[in-house]
N, C-alpha and C positions, 0 to 999 in steps of 0.2 A: 504495500499499500503506499501511497506518497505520504510524506511527513509533512504536516502542517500544525506547527506546535503554536502559533500565533493566530488570531483572528485576521491579522492582515494577510498572512500566507495563503490561509485558507480562502479568504475573499479571492485574493490574483488567482489561484490553481482552479476555483471552481469558474470564475470568468472565463480564463483559457480554455479548460474543458468544453465549456459551453459553446465558446465560439469555433470549437473543433466538431461539433455536433454530438458531444455527448448526450443521452437521454437523462441520467442521472448520477447520483453519488452516493457512496456510502461512507458515513462518519463512523468512526470507531476509535477505540484507543485503551488504556488501561484503567482498570477500576480504581476509586480511592478504598478509603478504610469501611466506608459505608457500603462499598458493593455498586457503585455506579460510576458512570464514564462523568468526569465533572465537566459538563458543558456549558455551565455560568457565563464564563468570559465570551463565548462565541454566539452567543443568543441574538445579539444585535446583528452580528455579521450573516448570522444564518437568515435573520427576517432580509437583509440587503439583497443576499444573494436571489432569493424566492421572488423579491420585487424587480430585479434586474436580469434575472434569466428565465428559462422554463424548467430549470433542473428539478426532477423528482429526487427528493432528498431522504434517503433511509438511514437509521442511527441504531446502534447497537448502545443500548440504554443501561443497563442494570437496574438496580433495585432504587431508581429514581424517587425522591418524595413526591407528593402531589402537586406541591407548588412548582417544582421544576417541569413534571409532565406538562402542567398547564402552560409554562413558558415556552416549552418546546413546541406545543400545538401552536402557540400564539405567533411563534417566530415563523412558522412554516414548515416543521419536519412532518412529512408525509406517511412515514413508516417507520415503527418501533420494532426492531428485532429484540424479542426477548428471553433469554435465557431462564427456562422455568424449572425449578426444583422441587419435588414433591417429598422430602425426608429432610426433618431438622439435624441428624446426626450426618448427614452428608454436606449440608451447608457448612457446619463447623467444622468436621476433621478433614473434607476435601478441598473446599472453598476457602477455610480459614476465617470466615465470618462470623461475627456475634449477632446472627439475624435466625429466622425461623420460617417455617413455610407459609406462615401469617403474614411475613412481610413481604414475601414473593406474591402472595394472592392479592395484597393491598397495592402494592406497585402495579401489578397487571391490570388491577381495576382502575386505577388513576390514570394509566396511560389510555385505556380503551374509552374513558371519557373525554379525552383530549386530543388524542391523534386518529387521523381516519384510519389507518391500518396498524394493525398490532398482530405479529407473528409470532406465537410461541415457538420457543426451540426446545426441544428435550432430549438430552443425550441420555442414550442407551449404555448403562453399564459404568456411570460417572462414579458411583461407590467403589471405586477400585477394582471395577469391571464385574460389580455384582449387580444384579438386579434389586434396588432398593428404592421404592418412591416414583418409578416412573408411572405406573398405573394411577397413583395420586395425581402426578402432574398433567395426567390426560384429564383426568375429572376437572382439576383447575381451568385448564385450557378452555374446557368447553363451557363455562360460566362465562368465558369472555366470546363466545361466539365468533372465533375467527374465520374470515375467509380462506385461510391458508395456514397448515401446519408443518414445520420441520423438525424431522427426526435428523439426531446426530449420533454417532457411536465413538465410544471412547478411543482415542489411539494413543500407543504408548509414545510418549516425545521424550526425547533426549533432554537431560537437564532437570526434570521433575521426578516426581514421586511416583509418575506413571511409567517411568522409562522400562522397567523390566517386566511389568505385566502384559499378560497375554488379553488383548481386546475380548471382549464378550463375543460368544460363539455366535453363528448365523442363527441358530435355532433361537437362541435367546432373543435376538434382535428381530426375528421373524414374530415372536410372540407378541412384542409392543407394538410392531405394524400391523399386524393384524387387528390386533384391538383398537388401535387407531382408527383404521379403516372402518370399523363396525361404530366405532363413537361418532366419526366425523364422516357420514357416507356422502355428503353433497360439498365437499371441499377439496382442495387439490393439497396432497400430501408430498412433502418434498424429503428426499434423502441429502443432507447437506455436505456442505466441504468438510467439515470435520467428520473423518472417518478413515480407518486404515487405508492404507492405499497398497501396501506391497504383501498384507496378509489377506487372504481369501478375497481380493477385491472384487472378482467377478461373481464370486459364489454370494456374496453379501449382496452386490447389485441385483443379481438374478432374484433373490429372496426378495428383495423390496419391490419389483415388479410383480411375483406372484401374490405378495400381500397386498397389493392394491395401491402402491406408490405410484404418483403421475409424474413426478419430478425428480431427475438425479442431476447433482451438479456436475459437470466434466466425466460423463461414465466412460467406461472403458468401451472400445469398438465391438466386442463380443457381446456386451450387453445391448447397444442398439441394435445389432443384428438379432438378438433373442426377442427382443420387443416387438419388431416387424414379423418376426416369425408367430408372435402371439395375437397378431392383428392389430396391435397399436400404432398409430400414424405417430413419427417421430417429428417434432418440432424442435428447432435450436432457437434460443432465446439468449441474447446477448446480455445477460443481467445477472444479478443474485437470485438464488432459486426462491427468494420469499417476495419477489417484486411481482406484482399482479400482471397477468397477460396484456391485459388493454393497455397498461402504461407503455409495456417494450413495444408493443404492435401499434402504438398511436403516431 
């Protein structure tokens, strides 16, 4: 991603991208001790970008308080990508936050009040590779009535506590994906960018297709061929997997 550590650099880069025909941007960054990306210094700049361009603005938010959710909506953020966790012990032991599921539920509710699109992201196996809280997270996501849901899969990452862990099995992922499809029959479900790339990649993507997942970020060519054999129509969208179809194709 492009580093924009000041409001001025964000403004300049967004105007440059807009002039080159970009449809939108994704704003992200590290979380603070409260578990959210500190967008406060950038709110006026985001508003100015929305006034001067047609860029669709997505943001990884984290556990934003309601006042900030409201200000982000006022500034013009179009879509909130929200990582949703359904277990208190996972929040404390894995994420290192002194928060609870209640805080996630509250933040999700605040975002849905003030931002047009809110897309819950649920990471399968987040609790050190084990299932713990994923089905509760799906229940919480259903309260927001999202138009799209993203499933992620824990991936061993060098330099983290997950480095030596095996990712959850394909069958474990499939249990969550099938439940998600049953709970959300009328919306798109995506397999997002956070997932193992070198361990059972094709098997995981194939399981996603079999479970009713509609979107896969950067799929293997074998997965595309399998989708066609299953009678699916393959479309390529040049955007994050959480961005609505009508935005990308408009």
